[in-house]
N, CA and C atoms of all chains as a GROMACS GRO file, in nm:
protein
  609
    1MET      N    1   0.086  -0.119   0.000
    1MET     CA    2   0.000   0.000   0.000
    1MET      C    3   0.089   0.123   0.000
    2SER      N    4   0.065   0.216  -0.094
    2SER     CA    5   0.151   0.334  -0.098
    2SER      C    6   0.106   0.432   0.009
    3PRO      N    7   0.201   0.489   0.081
    3PRO     CA    8   0.164   0.573   0.195
    3PRO      C    9   0.091   0.700   0.153
    4ARG      N   10  -0.007   0.737   0.231
    4ARG     CA   11  -0.089   0.854   0.203
    4ARG      C   12  -0.016   0.982   0.242
    5PHE      N   13   0.074   0.972   0.338
    5PHE     CA   14   0.140   1.092   0.389
    5PHE      C   15   0.290   1.084   0.365
    6ALA      N   16   0.351   1.203   0.357
    6ALA     CA   17   0.495   1.214   0.337
    6ALA      C   18   0.556   1.291   0.454
    7ILE      N   19   0.687   1.283   0.463
    7ILE     CA   20   0.756   1.356   0.569
    7ILE      C   21   0.723   1.505   0.557
    8GLY      N   22   0.690   1.566   0.669
    8GLY     CA   23   0.655   1.708   0.670
    8GLY      C   24   0.506   1.734   0.665
    9ASP      N   25   0.426   1.633   0.630
    9ASP     CA   26   0.280   1.651   0.626
    9ASP      C   27   0.225   1.673   0.766
   10ARG      N   28   0.130   1.768   0.774
   10ARG     CA   29   0.059   1.790   0.900
   10ARG      C   30  -0.062   1.697   0.903
   11VAL      N   31  -0.081   1.631   1.014
   11VAL     CA   32  -0.190   1.534   1.024
   11VAL      C   33  -0.265   1.553   1.156
   12ARG      N   34  -0.390   1.509   1.153
   12ARG     CA   35  -0.467   1.508   1.277
   12ARG      C   36  -0.504   1.364   1.310
   13VAL      N   37  -0.480   1.327   1.436
   13VAL     CA   38  -0.516   1.192   1.480
   13VAL      C   39  -0.667   1.187   1.499
   14ARG      N   40  -0.731   1.083   1.449
   14ARG     CA   41  -0.876   1.072   1.461
   14ARG      C   42  -0.917   1.072   1.608
   15GLU      N   43  -1.026   1.145   1.635
   15GLU     CA   44  -1.076   1.150   1.773
   15GLU      C   45  -1.184   1.044   1.786
   16ALA      N   46  -1.141   0.919   1.794
   16ALA     CA   47  -1.234   0.806   1.796
   16ALA      C   48  -1.203   0.719   1.917
   17TYR      N   49  -1.307   0.659   1.969
   17TYR     CA   50  -1.292   0.579   2.090
   17TYR      C   51  -1.362   0.444   2.075
   18PRO      N   52  -1.322   0.365   1.975
   18PRO     CA   53  -1.387   0.235   1.957
   18PRO      C   54  -1.350   0.140   2.070
   19PRO      N   55  -1.433   0.038   2.092
   19PRO     CA   56  -1.397  -0.062   2.192
   19PRO      C   57  -1.286  -0.152   2.137
   20GLY      N   58  -1.233  -0.237   2.222
   20GLY     CA   59  -1.135  -0.334   2.175
   20GLY      C   60  -0.993  -0.284   2.182
   21HIS      N   61  -0.904  -0.362   2.122
   21HIS     CA   62  -0.761  -0.332   2.130
   21HIS      C   63  -0.724  -0.223   2.031
   22VAL      N   64  -0.680  -0.109   2.081
   22VAL     CA   65  -0.643   0.005   1.999
   22VAL      C   66  -0.501   0.046   2.036
   23ARG      N   67  -0.416   0.064   1.935
   23ARG     CA   68  -0.275   0.093   1.965
   23ARG      C   69  -0.246   0.244   1.970
   24THR      N   70  -0.344   0.325   1.928
   24THR     CA   71  -0.324   0.470   1.928
   24THR      C   72  -0.354   0.525   2.067
   25PRO      N   73  -0.254   0.580   2.136
   25PRO     CA   74  -0.280   0.620   2.274
   25PRO      C   75  -0.384   0.732   2.285
   26TYR      N   76  -0.454   0.729   2.395
   26TYR     CA   77  -0.562   0.825   2.422
   26TYR      C   78  -0.514   0.969   2.414
   27PHE      N   79  -0.392   0.992   2.463
   27PHE     CA   80  -0.349   1.132   2.479
   27PHE      C   81  -0.315   1.201   2.347
   28ILE      N   82  -0.313   1.127   2.235
   28ILE     CA   83  -0.290   1.196   2.106
   28ILE      C   84  -0.416   1.203   2.021
   29ARG      N   85  -0.527   1.145   2.066
   29ARG     CA   86  -0.647   1.144   1.981
   29ARG      C   87  -0.704   1.285   1.968
   30GLY      N   88  -0.730   1.323   1.844
   30GLY     CA   89  -0.780   1.457   1.817
   30GLY      C   90  -0.670   1.562   1.808
   31LYS      N   91  -0.544   1.520   1.828
   31LYS     CA   92  -0.433   1.616   1.829
   31LYS      C   93  -0.367   1.625   1.691
   32THR      N   94  -0.299   1.735   1.672
   32THR     CA   95  -0.235   1.765   1.545
   32THR      C   96  -0.084   1.749   1.557
   33GLY      N   97  -0.025   1.684   1.456
   33GLY     CA   98   0.119   1.664   1.459
   33GLY      C   99   0.176   1.665   1.318
   34GLU      N  100   0.304   1.626   1.309
   34GLU     CA  101   0.374   1.630   1.181
   34GLU      C  102   0.443   1.497   1.157
   35VAL      N  103   0.424   1.443   1.036
   35VAL     CA  104   0.492   1.318   1.000
   35VAL      C  105   0.642   1.346   0.986
   36ILE      N  106   0.724   1.270   1.059
   36ILE     CA  107   0.868   1.292   1.049
   36ILE      C  108   0.943   1.169   0.997
   37ARG      N  109   0.877   1.056   0.987
   37ARG     CA  110   0.945   0.937   0.935
   37ARG      C  111   0.841   0.834   0.892
   38LEU      N  112   0.869   0.764   0.782
   38LEU     CA  113   0.784   0.653   0.738
   38LEU      C  114   0.852   0.523   0.777
   39LEU      N  115   0.776   0.435   0.841
   39LEU     CA  116   0.836   0.313   0.894
   39LEU      C  117   0.798   0.189   0.813
   40GLY      N  118   0.732   0.210   0.698
   40GLY     CA  119   0.697   0.095   0.615
   40GLY      C  120   0.560   0.039   0.649
   41ASP      N  121   0.521  -0.063   0.574
   41ASP     CA  122   0.390  -0.126   0.592
   41ASP      C  123   0.398  -0.237   0.696
   42LEU      N  124   0.301  -0.240   0.783
   42LEU     CA  125   0.298  -0.344   0.886
   42LEU      C  126   0.157  -0.400   0.901
   43PRO      N  127   0.147  -0.526   0.944
   43PRO     CA  128   0.013  -0.581   0.971
   43PRO      C  129  -0.057  -0.495   1.076
   44ASN      N  130  -0.188  -0.482   1.063
   44ASN     CA  131  -0.267  -0.399   1.154
   44ASN      C  132  -0.277  -0.465   1.292
   45PRO      N  133  -0.218  -0.402   1.394
   45PRO     CA  134  -0.219  -0.465   1.528
   45PRO      C  135  -0.359  -0.479   1.587
   46GLU      N  136  -0.453  -0.395   1.541
   46GLU     CA  137  -0.590  -0.405   1.592
   46GLU      C  138  -0.654  -0.536   1.547
   47GLU      N  139  -0.605  -0.592   1.436
   47GLU     CA  140  -0.652  -0.721   1.387
   47GLU      C  141  -0.570  -0.836   1.446
   48LEU      N  142  -0.438  -0.816   1.450
   48LEU     CA  143  -0.350  -0.919   1.506
   48LEU      C  144  -0.390  -0.954   1.649
   49ALA      N  145  -0.440  -0.855   1.722
   49ALA     CA  146  -0.474  -0.874   1.862
   49ALA      C  147  -0.585  -0.976   1.881
   50TYR      N  148  -0.660  -1.006   1.773
   50TYR     CA  149  -0.770  -1.103   1.782
   50TYR      C  150  -0.738  -1.230   1.706
   51GLY      N  151  -0.609  -1.251   1.678
   51GLY     CA  152  -0.567  -1.375   1.616
   51GLY      C  153  -0.586  -1.378   1.465
   52ARG      N  154  -0.621  -1.263   1.405
   52ARG     CA  155  -0.637  -1.259   1.260
   52ARG      C  156  -0.504  -1.216   1.195
   53ASP      N  157  -0.504  -1.210   1.059
   53ASP     CA  158  -0.375  -1.196   0.990
   53ASP      C  159  -0.326  -1.052   0.976
   54GLY      N  160  -0.406  -0.955   1.018
   54GLY     CA  161  -0.359  -0.816   1.012
   54GLY      C  162  -0.358  -0.757   0.872
   55LYS      N  163  -0.419  -0.824   0.775
   55LYS     CA  164  -0.424  -0.772   0.638
   55LYS      C  165  -0.553  -0.692   0.618
   56PRO      N  166  -0.552  -0.588   0.537
   56PRO     CA  167  -0.436  -0.537   0.465
   56PRO      C  168  -0.336  -0.469   0.558
   57VAL      N  169  -0.209  -0.475   0.517
   57VAL     CA  170  -0.106  -0.406   0.596
   57VAL      C  171  -0.128  -0.256   0.584
   58LEU      N  172  -0.076  -0.183   0.680
   58LEU     CA  173  -0.094  -0.038   0.684
   58LEU      C  174   0.041   0.031   0.704
   59PRO      N  175   0.060   0.148   0.641
   59PRO     CA  176   0.182   0.224   0.669
   59PRO      C  177   0.184   0.269   0.815
   60LEU      N  178   0.303   0.267   0.872
   60LEU     CA  179   0.322   0.316   1.009
   60LEU      C  180   0.412   0.440   1.002
   61TYR      N  181   0.378   0.540   1.081
   61TYR     CA  182   0.451   0.667   1.079
   61TYR      C  183   0.503   0.704   1.217
   62TRP      N  184   0.611   0.781   1.217
   62TRP     CA  185   0.646   0.857   1.336
   62TRP      C  186   0.578   0.992   1.322
   63VAL      N  187   0.498   1.029   1.420
   63VAL     CA  188   0.432   1.159   1.418
   63VAL      C  189   0.482   1.240   1.539
   64LYS      N  190   0.526   1.361   1.510
   64LYS     CA  191   0.580   1.448   1.615
   64LYS      C  192   0.473   1.547   1.660
   65PHE      N  193   0.455   1.555   1.789
   65PHE     CA  194   0.358   1.648   1.849
   65PHE      C  195   0.431   1.746   1.939
   66MET      N  196   0.383   1.869   1.943
   66MET     CA  197   0.433   1.964   2.042
   66MET      C  198   0.372   1.924   2.177
   67GLN      N  199   0.454   1.924   2.280
   67GLN     CA  200   0.401   1.888   2.413
   67GLN      C  201   0.289   1.984   2.455
   68THR      N  202   0.304   2.109   2.414
   68THR     CA  203   0.200   2.208   2.450
   68THR      C  204   0.067   2.178   2.380
   69GLU      N  205   0.074   2.104   2.267
   69GLU     CA  206  -0.048   2.062   2.197
   69GLU      C  207  -0.115   1.947   2.272
   70LEU      N  208  -0.031   1.862   2.332
   70LEU     CA  209  -0.084   1.741   2.398
   70LEU      C  210  -0.142   1.769   2.537
   71TRP      N  211  -0.079   1.864   2.608
   71TRP     CA  212  -0.117   1.883   2.748
   71TRP      C  213  -0.148   2.030   2.772
   72ASN      N  214  -0.271   2.058   2.815
   72ASN     CA  215  -0.310   2.197   2.842
   72ASN      C  216  -0.225   2.261   2.950
   73ASP      N  217  -0.184   2.177   3.046
   73ASP     CA  218  -0.112   2.233   3.162
   73ASP      C  219   0.038   2.208   3.152
   74TYR      N  220   0.090   2.192   3.030
   74TYR     CA  221   0.232   2.162   3.014
   74TYR      C  222   0.316   2.280   3.063
   75THR      N  223   0.413   2.250   3.149
   75THR     CA  224   0.492   2.358   3.209
   75THR      C  225   0.636   2.362   3.158
   76GLY      N  226   0.672   2.267   3.067
   76GLY     CA  227   0.807   2.268   3.011
   76GLY      C  228   0.821   2.377   2.906
   77VAL      N  229   0.936   2.376   2.839
   77VAL     CA  230   0.958   2.481   2.738
   77VAL      C  231   0.872   2.452   2.614
   78ASP      N  232   0.839   2.557   2.541
   78ASP     CA  233   0.747   2.548   2.427
   78ASP      C  234   0.794   2.455   2.317
   79LYS      N  235   0.926   2.440   2.301
   79LYS     CA  236   0.975   2.362   2.188
   79LYS      C  237   0.979   2.210   2.216
   80ASP      N  238   0.941   2.167   2.336
   80ASP     CA  239   0.942   2.025   2.368
   80ASP      C  240   0.845   1.948   2.279
   81THR      N  241   0.887   1.829   2.235
   81THR     CA  242   0.802   1.748   2.147
   81THR      C  243   0.791   1.605   2.200
   82ALA      N  244   0.695   1.532   2.147
   82ALA     CA  245   0.682   1.389   2.174
   82ALA      C  246   0.659   1.321   2.039
   83VAL      N  247   0.725   1.207   2.017
   83VAL     CA  248   0.709   1.133   1.893
   83VAL      C  249   0.636   1.002   1.923
   84VAL      N  250   0.529   0.976   1.848
   84VAL     CA  251   0.447   0.857   1.870
   84VAL      C  252   0.433   0.782   1.738
   85GLU      N  253   0.441   0.650   1.743
   85GLU     CA  254   0.418   0.568   1.623
   85GLU      C  255   0.267   0.552   1.603
   86VAL      N  256   0.219   0.587   1.484
   86VAL     CA  257   0.075   0.583   1.458
   86VAL      C  258   0.051   0.514   1.323
   87MET      N  259  -0.046   0.421   1.322
   87MET     CA  260  -0.083   0.356   1.197
   87MET      C  261  -0.167   0.452   1.112
   88GLU      N  262  -0.159   0.432   0.979
   88GLU     CA  263  -0.223   0.527   0.888
   88GLU      C  264  -0.374   0.538   0.906
   89ASN      N  265  -0.441   0.432   0.947
   89ASN     CA  266  -0.587   0.436   0.961
   89ASN      C  267  -0.634   0.532   1.070
   90TRP      N  268  -0.538   0.580   1.152
   90TRP     CA  269  -0.573   0.674   1.258
   90TRP      C  270  -0.542   0.819   1.222
   91LEU      N  271  -0.493   0.842   1.100
   91LEU     CA  272  -0.450   0.978   1.064
   91LEU      C  273  -0.537   1.037   0.953
   92ASP      N  274  -0.573   1.163   0.968
   92ASP     CA  275  -0.641   1.240   0.863
   92ASP      C  276  -0.550   1.355   0.823
   93PRO      N  277  -0.559   1.399   0.695
   93PRO     CA  278  -0.484   1.519   0.657
   93PRO      C  279  -0.540   1.638   0.731
   94LEU      N  280  -0.453   1.731   0.765
   94LEU     CA  281  -0.500   1.849   0.837
   94LEU      C  282  -0.566   1.945   0.739
   95ASP      N  283  -0.687   1.989   0.773
   95ASP     CA  284  -0.761   2.081   0.686
   95ASP      C  285  -0.679   2.207   0.663
   96GLY      N  286  -0.679   2.255   0.540
   96GLY     CA  287  -0.612   2.380   0.510
   96GLY      C  288  -0.462   2.369   0.496
   97ASP      N  289  -0.411   2.246   0.506
   97ASP     CA  290  -0.267   2.230   0.492
   97ASP      C  291  -0.228   2.246   0.346
   98THR      N  292  -0.138   2.335   0.319
   98THR     CA  293  -0.101   2.362   0.179
   98THR      C  294   0.037   2.307   0.145
   99ARG      N  295   0.104   2.247   0.244
   99ARG     CA  296   0.237   2.195   0.213
   99ARG      C  297   0.233   2.070   0.128
  100MET      N  298  -1.415   0.740   2.550
  100MET     CA  299  -1.373   0.690   2.682
  100MET      C  300  -1.229   0.640   2.676
  101ARG      N  301  -1.152   0.680   2.775
  101ARG     CA  302  -1.017   0.626   2.788
  101ARG      C  303  -1.026   0.489   2.853
  102ARG      N  304  -0.961   0.391   2.792
  102ARG     CA  305  -0.960   0.260   2.858
  102ARG      C  306  -0.854   0.261   2.969
  103HIS      N  307  -0.877   0.178   3.068
  103HIS     CA  308  -0.799   0.186   3.192
  103HIS      C  309  -0.648   0.177   3.170
  104HIS      N  310  -0.606   0.083   3.084
  104HIS     CA  311  -0.462   0.060   3.066
  104HIS      C  312  -0.395   0.176   2.992
  105ASP      N  313  -0.475   0.257   2.922
  105ASP     CA  314  -0.422   0.362   2.834
  105ASP      C  315  -0.395   0.487   2.918
  106MET      N  316  -0.294   0.480   3.005
  106MET     CA  317  -0.279   0.578   3.111
  106MET      C  318  -0.164   0.676   3.088
  107GLY      N  319  -0.113   0.682   2.964
  107GLY     CA  320  -0.003   0.774   2.936
  107GLY      C  321  -0.039   0.917   2.973
  108GLY      N  322   0.046   0.981   3.051
  108GLY     CA  323   0.026   1.121   3.086
  108GLY      C  324  -0.049   1.143   3.216
  109LEU      N  325  -0.108   1.036   3.274
  109LEU     CA  326  -0.179   1.055   3.401
  109LEU      C  327  -0.078   1.065   3.516
  110PRO      N  328  -0.117   1.133   3.623
  110PRO     CA  329  -0.027   1.139   3.739
  110PRO      C  330   0.006   0.998   3.788
  111ALA      N  331   0.131   0.978   3.830
  111ALA     CA  332   0.173   0.846   3.879
  111ALA      C  333   0.275   0.864   3.989
  112GLY      N  334   0.293   0.760   4.067
  112GLY     CA  335   0.392   0.766   4.174
  112GLY      C  336   0.532   0.751   4.118
  113PRO      N  337   0.630   0.746   4.209
  113PRO     CA  338   0.769   0.730   4.164
  113PRO      C  339   0.791   0.593   4.099
  114VAL      N  340   0.887   0.586   4.010
  114VAL     CA  341   0.921   0.460   3.945
  114VAL      C  342   1.009   0.376   4.037
  115GLU      N  343   0.970   0.252   4.058
  115GLU     CA  344   1.049   0.160   4.139
  115GLU      C  345   1.168   0.114   4.056
  116GLN      N  346   1.288   0.155   4.093
  116GLN     CA  347   1.403   0.130   4.008
  116GLN      C  348   1.494   0.018   4.056
  117SER      N  349   1.463  -0.039   4.175
  117SER     CA  350   1.553  -0.143   4.226
  117SER      C  351   1.535  -0.273   4.148
  118GLU      N  352   1.644  -0.343   4.127
  118GLU     CA  353   1.639  -0.473   4.060
  118GLU      C  354   1.582  -0.576   4.157
  119HIS      N  355   1.515  -0.677   4.103
  119HIS     CA  356   1.477  -0.787   4.190
  119HIS      C  357   1.494  -0.918   4.116
  120ASP      N  358   1.517  -1.023   4.193
  120ASP     CA  359   1.531  -1.155   4.131
  120ASP      C  360   1.394  -1.209   4.094
  121TYR      N  361   1.387  -1.277   3.984
  121TYR     CA  362   1.260  -1.338   3.946
  121TYR      C  363   1.240  -1.468   4.022
  122SER      N  364   1.116  -1.491   4.066
  122SER     CA  365   1.083  -1.617   4.133
  122SER      C  366   1.079  -1.727   4.027
  123PRO      N  367   1.099  -1.852   4.074
  123PRO     CA  368   1.090  -1.963   3.977
  123PRO      C  369   0.959  -1.963   3.899
  124TRP      N  370   0.848  -1.931   3.966
  124TRP     CA  371   0.719  -1.934   3.892
  124TRP      C  372   0.712  -1.825   3.786
  125GLU      N  373   0.780  -1.712   3.812
  125GLU     CA  374   0.780  -1.605   3.712
  125GLU      C  375   0.859  -1.648   3.588
  126LYS      N  376   0.972  -1.716   3.613
  126LYS     CA  377   1.051  -1.767   3.500
  126LYS      C  378   0.970  -1.871   3.423
  127ARG      N  379   0.891  -1.948   3.497
  127ARG     CA  380   0.810  -2.051   3.430
  127ARG      C  381   0.703  -1.988   3.342
  128VAL      N  382   0.643  -1.879   3.391
  128VAL     CA  383   0.542  -1.809   3.308
  128VAL      C  384   0.607  -1.759   3.180
  129ASP      N  385   0.727  -1.702   3.194
  129ASP     CA  386   0.799  -1.653   3.076
  129ASP      C  387   0.824  -1.769   2.979
  130ALA      N  388   0.865  -1.882   3.033
  130ALA     CA  389   0.893  -1.999   2.948
  130ALA      C  390   0.767  -2.049   2.879
  131ILE      N  391   0.654  -2.048   2.952
  131ILE     CA  392   0.528  -2.093   2.892
  131ILE      C  393   0.492  -2.006   2.773
  132LEU      N  394   0.509  -1.874   2.789
  132LEU     CA  395   0.476  -1.785   2.677
  132LEU      C  396   0.566  -1.813   2.557
  133ARG      N  397   0.696  -1.832   2.585
  133ARG     CA  398   0.789  -1.863   2.472
  133ARG      C  399   0.744  -1.989   2.399
  134LEU      N  400   0.705  -2.089   2.478
  134LEU     CA  401   0.669  -2.218   2.418
  134LEU      C  402   0.540  -2.209   2.335
  135VAL      N  403   0.438  -2.141   2.389
  135VAL     CA  404   0.313  -2.134   2.313
  135VAL      C  405   0.324  -2.038   2.194
  136SER      N  406   0.430  -1.955   2.193
  136SER     CA  407   0.447  -1.859   2.084
  136SER      C  408   0.549  -1.904   1.980
  137ASP      N  409   0.614  -2.017   2.002
  137ASP     CA  410   0.725  -2.052   1.913
  137ASP      C  411   0.675  -2.090   1.773
  138ASP      N  412   0.769  -2.105   1.682
  138ASP     CA  413   0.734  -2.128   1.541
  138ASP      C  414   0.653  -2.254   1.520
  139LYS      N  415   0.671  -2.350   1.608
  139LYS     CA  416   0.600  -2.476   1.593
  139LYS      C  417   0.453  -2.462   1.634
  140ARG      N  418   0.430  -2.389   1.746
  140ARG     CA  419   0.293  -2.383   1.801
  140ARG      C  420   0.217  -2.259   1.754
  141LYS      N  421   0.281  -2.143   1.758
  141LYS     CA  422   0.219  -2.018   1.712
  141LYS      C  423   0.078  -1.998   1.769
  142LEU      N  424   0.061  -2.026   1.898
  142LEU     CA  425  -0.072  -2.014   1.958
  142LEU      C  426  -0.104  -1.871   2.003
  143ILE      N  427   0.000  -1.795   2.040
  143ILE     CA  428  -0.022  -1.660   2.091
  143ILE      C  429   0.083  -1.568   2.031
  144ILE      N  430   0.040  -1.452   1.982
  144ILE     CA  431   0.138  -1.350   1.944
  144ILE      C  432   0.125  -1.233   2.041
  145VAL      N  433   0.225  -1.146   2.039
  145VAL     CA  434   0.233  -1.042   2.142
  145VAL      C  435   0.113  -0.949   2.140
  146ASP      N  436   0.057  -0.926   2.021
  146ASP     CA  437  -0.060  -0.837   2.011
  146ASP      C  438  -0.180  -0.898   2.084
  147GLU      N  439  -0.193  -1.030   2.074
  147GLU     CA  440  -0.302  -1.098   2.147
  147GLU      C  441  -0.279  -1.091   2.298
  148LEU      N  442  -0.152  -1.106   2.337
  148LEU     CA  443  -0.121  -1.098   2.480
  148LEU      C  444  -0.158  -0.961   2.535
  149ARG      N  445  -0.122  -0.856   2.460
  149ARG     CA  446  -0.156  -0.720   2.505
  149ARG      C  447  -0.306  -0.703   2.516
  150ARG      N  448  -0.378  -0.751   2.416
  150ARG     CA  449  -0.524  -0.738   2.418
  150ARG      C  450  -0.582  -0.809   2.541
  151ALA      N  451  -0.531  -0.929   2.568
  151ALA     CA  452  -0.584  -1.007   2.680
  151ALA      C  453  -0.548  -0.942   2.814
  152ILE      N  454  -0.431  -0.880   2.825
  152ILE     CA  455  -0.394  -0.811   2.949
  152ILE      C  456  -0.485  -0.690   2.969
  153GLU      N  457  -0.509  -0.614   2.862
  153GLU     CA  458  -0.598  -0.498   2.872
  153GLU      C  459  -0.738  -0.541   2.916
  154ASN      N  460  -0.780  -0.659   2.869
  154ASN     CA  461  -0.915  -0.704   2.898
  154ASN      C  462  -0.932  -0.764   3.038
  155LEU      N  463  -0.823  -0.770   3.115
  155LEU     CA  464  -0.837  -0.820   3.252
  155LEU      C  465  -0.925  -0.726   3.335
  156GLY      N  466  -0.931  -0.599   3.294
  156GLY     CA  467  -1.016  -0.503   3.364
  156GLY      C  468  -0.938  -0.426   3.467
  157PRO      N  469  -0.992  -0.307   3.505
  157PRO     CA  470  -0.920  -0.215   3.593
  157PRO      C  471  -0.871  -0.277   3.724
  158GLY      N  472  -0.956  -0.352   3.793
  158GLY     CA  473  -0.916  -0.408   3.923
  158GLY      C  474  -0.796  -0.501   3.910
  159ALA      N  475  -0.812  -0.601   3.824
  159ALA     CA  476  -0.704  -0.699   3.807
  159ALA      C  477  -0.580  -0.633   3.751
  160TYR      N  478  -0.599  -0.541   3.659
  160TYR     CA  479  -0.484  -0.475   3.595
  160TYR      C  480  -0.396  -0.408   3.701
  161ASP      N  481  -0.458  -0.349   3.801
  161ASP     CA  482  -0.380  -0.278   3.904
  161ASP      C  483  -0.329  -0.372   4.013
  162GLU      N  484  -0.409  -0.473   4.045
  162GLU     CA  485  -0.374  -0.555   4.162
  162GLU      C  486  -0.276  -0.667   4.129
  163LEU      N  487  -0.282  -0.720   4.009
  163LEU     CA  488  -0.193  -0.831   3.974
  163LEU      C  489  -0.052  -0.780   3.945
  164SER      N  490   0.046  -0.865   3.973
  164SER     CA  491   0.184  -0.830   3.938
  164SER      C  492   0.204  -0.855   3.788
  165TYR      N  493   0.320  -0.815   3.740
  165TYR     CA  494   0.350  -0.826   3.597
  165TYR      C  495   0.326  -0.967   3.543
  166TYR      N  496   0.389  -1.066   3.606
  166TYR     CA  497   0.374  -1.202   3.554
  166TYR      C  498   0.240  -1.265   3.590
  167GLU      N  499   0.175  -1.214   3.693
  167GLU     CA  500   0.037  -1.259   3.718
  167GLU      C  501  -0.055  -1.214   3.605
  168ARG      N  502  -0.032  -1.093   3.558
  168ARG     CA  503  -0.111  -1.047   3.442
  168ARG      C  504  -0.082  -1.134   3.321
  169TRP      N  505   0.046  -1.167   3.302
  169TRP     CA  506   0.081  -1.253   3.188
  169TRP      C  507   0.008  -1.387   3.194
  170ILE      N  508   0.017  -1.455   3.307
  170ILE     CA  509  -0.038  -1.592   3.312
  170ILE      C  510  -0.191  -1.588   3.305
  171SER      N  511  -0.252  -1.482   3.362
  171SER     CA  512  -0.398  -1.470   3.351
  171SER      C  513  -0.437  -1.451   3.205
  172ALA      N  514  -0.364  -1.366   3.134
  172ALA     CA  515  -0.393  -1.338   2.993
  172ALA      C  516  -0.368  -1.462   2.907
  173ILE      N  517  -0.255  -1.529   2.932
  173ILE     CA  518  -0.223  -1.651   2.856
  173ILE      C  519  -0.334  -1.755   2.875
  174SER      N  520  -0.376  -1.772   3.000
  174SER     CA  521  -0.483  -1.870   3.029
  174SER      C  522  -0.610  -1.837   2.952
  175ASN      N  523  -0.648  -1.710   2.955
  175ASN     CA  524  -0.772  -1.670   2.887
  175ASN      C  525  -0.764  -1.694   2.736
  176ILE      N  526  -0.647  -1.664   2.678
  176ILE     CA  527  -0.633  -1.686   2.533
  176ILE      C  528  -0.640  -1.835   2.500
  177LEU      N  529  -0.572  -1.917   2.581
  177LEU     CA  530  -0.572  -2.061   2.553
  177LEU      C  531  -0.711  -2.122   2.570
  178ILE      N  532  -0.790  -2.064   2.663
  178ILE     CA  533  -0.930  -2.109   2.677
  178ILE      C  534  -1.010  -2.068   2.554
  179GLU      N  535  -0.994  -1.943   2.512
  179GLU     CA  536  -1.065  -1.895   2.392
  179GLU      C  537  -1.038  -1.982   2.271
  180LYS      N  538  -0.911  -2.026   2.260
  180LYS     CA  539  -0.870  -2.100   2.141
  180LYS      C  540  -0.897  -2.250   2.152
  181GLY      N  541  -0.949  -2.289   2.268
  181GLY     CA  542  -0.981  -2.431   2.284
  181GLY      C  543  -0.861  -2.519   2.312
  182VAL      N  544  -0.749  -2.457   2.346
  182VAL     CA  545  -0.630  -2.536   2.381
  182VAL      C  546  -0.647  -2.595   2.520
  183LEU      N  547  -0.705  -2.515   2.609
  183LEU     CA  548  -0.735  -2.561   2.744
  183LEU      C  549  -0.886  -2.548   2.766
  184SER      N  550  -0.943  -2.641   2.844
  184SER     CA  551  -1.080  -2.618   2.886
  184SER      C  552  -1.077  -2.558   3.026
  185ILE      N  553  -1.182  -2.487   3.062
  185ILE     CA  554  -1.189  -2.427   3.195
  185ILE      C  555  -1.184  -2.536   3.301
  186ASP      N  556  -1.254  -2.646   3.276
  186ASP     CA  557  -1.257  -2.756   3.372
  186ASP      C  558  -1.117  -2.814   3.394
  187GLU      N  559  -1.047  -2.835   3.284
  187GLU     CA  560  -0.912  -2.890   3.290
  187GLU      C  561  -0.820  -2.798   3.369
  188LEU      N  562  -0.830  -2.668   3.340
  188LEU     CA  563  -0.744  -2.571   3.407
  188LEU      C  564  -0.778  -2.563   3.556
  189GLY      N  565  -0.909  -2.560   3.586
  189GLY     CA  566  -0.952  -2.552   3.726
  189GLY      C  567  -0.905  -2.672   3.806
  190ARG      N  568  -0.917  -2.790   3.749
  190ARG     CA  569  -0.872  -2.911   3.819
  190ARG      C  570  -0.720  -2.912   3.836
  191GLY      N  571  -0.651  -2.864   3.735
  191GLY     CA  572  -0.505  -2.856   3.744
  191GLY      C  573  -0.462  -2.761   3.855
  192MET      N  574  -0.533  -2.648   3.866
  192MET     CA  575  -0.500  -2.550   3.970
  192MET      C  576  -0.526  -2.608   4.109
  193GLU      N  577  -0.635  -2.685   4.122
  193GLU     CA  578  -0.663  -2.751   4.251
  193GLU      C  579  -0.551  -2.846   4.290
  194LYS      N  580  -0.503  -2.922   4.193
  194LYS     CA  581  -0.396  -3.018   4.220
  194LYS      C  582  -0.269  -2.949   4.266
  195VAL      N  583  -0.234  -2.841   4.196
  195VAL     CA  584  -0.113  -2.768   4.233
  195VAL      C  585  -0.126  -2.711   4.374
  196LYS      N  586  -0.246  -2.657   4.402
  196LYS     CA  587  -0.268  -2.599   4.534
  196LYS      C  588  -0.254  -2.705   4.644
  197ALA      N  589  -0.313  -2.822   4.620
  197ALA     CA  590  -0.306  -2.929   4.718
  197ALA      C  591  -0.161  -2.974   4.739
  198ARG      N  592  -0.087  -2.980   4.632
  198ARG     CA  593   0.054  -3.021   4.639
  198ARG      C  594   0.134  -2.919   4.721
  199TRP      N  595   0.103  -2.792   4.697
  199TRP     CA  596   0.175  -2.686   4.768
  199TRP      C  597   0.141  -2.690   4.917
  200GLU      N  598   0.011  -2.711   4.948
  200GLU     CA  599  -0.030  -2.712   5.088
  200GLU      C  600   0.030  -2.830   5.162
  201ALA      N  601   0.041  -2.943   5.092
  201ALA     CA  602   0.098  -3.063   5.155
  201ALA      C  603   0.245  -3.043   5.187
  202ALA      N  604   0.308  -2.956   5.111
  202ALA     CA  605   0.452  -2.936   5.130
  202ALA      C  606   0.483  -2.835   5.240
  203GLN      N  607   0.378  -2.765   5.290
  203GLN     CA  608   0.403  -2.662   5.392
  203GLN      C  609   0.426  -2.723   5.529
   0.00000   0.00000   0.00000
């Protein structure tokens, strides 16, 4: 599967709360970040968790978030970031992104 | 809704950094997982183990130790897959308990 996003793309993590095994942590849902690395196609862990084959495979990304975006009460310096691995099915393009 | 195990960013106590020796039963749990996951058996993969640990629920998730969570999750998966029956496992646990009590 060819990746939908490229390095530098701004993305928003889907704000979804389905039941079951989900690998996208709660604290990034609905948050905006930037793709900084493509990690290749991998079986979908949400399917593997139930003993299925994880197909179709999905691109996995490193997405960088500003800590101030993740936490309202963040007291560190503004430039602090967090990088989270996110499967493509959890990412939407950011509206209005022209890059 | 945030699921209980998904606790990244929540307030937490200090990290326990001291090393400790593993008990024989903990090593055995580790060995059981390796055996049921090996290339020959392929009964459990790590994603299934994570799912089963998450599904233990908030109480068990907090109260059980690391390897207690593992063996509880492994047991549940093997029951789901029909490798073990609940009756077989329950009787086995009774036997082990009786053996342990006799040795005290």
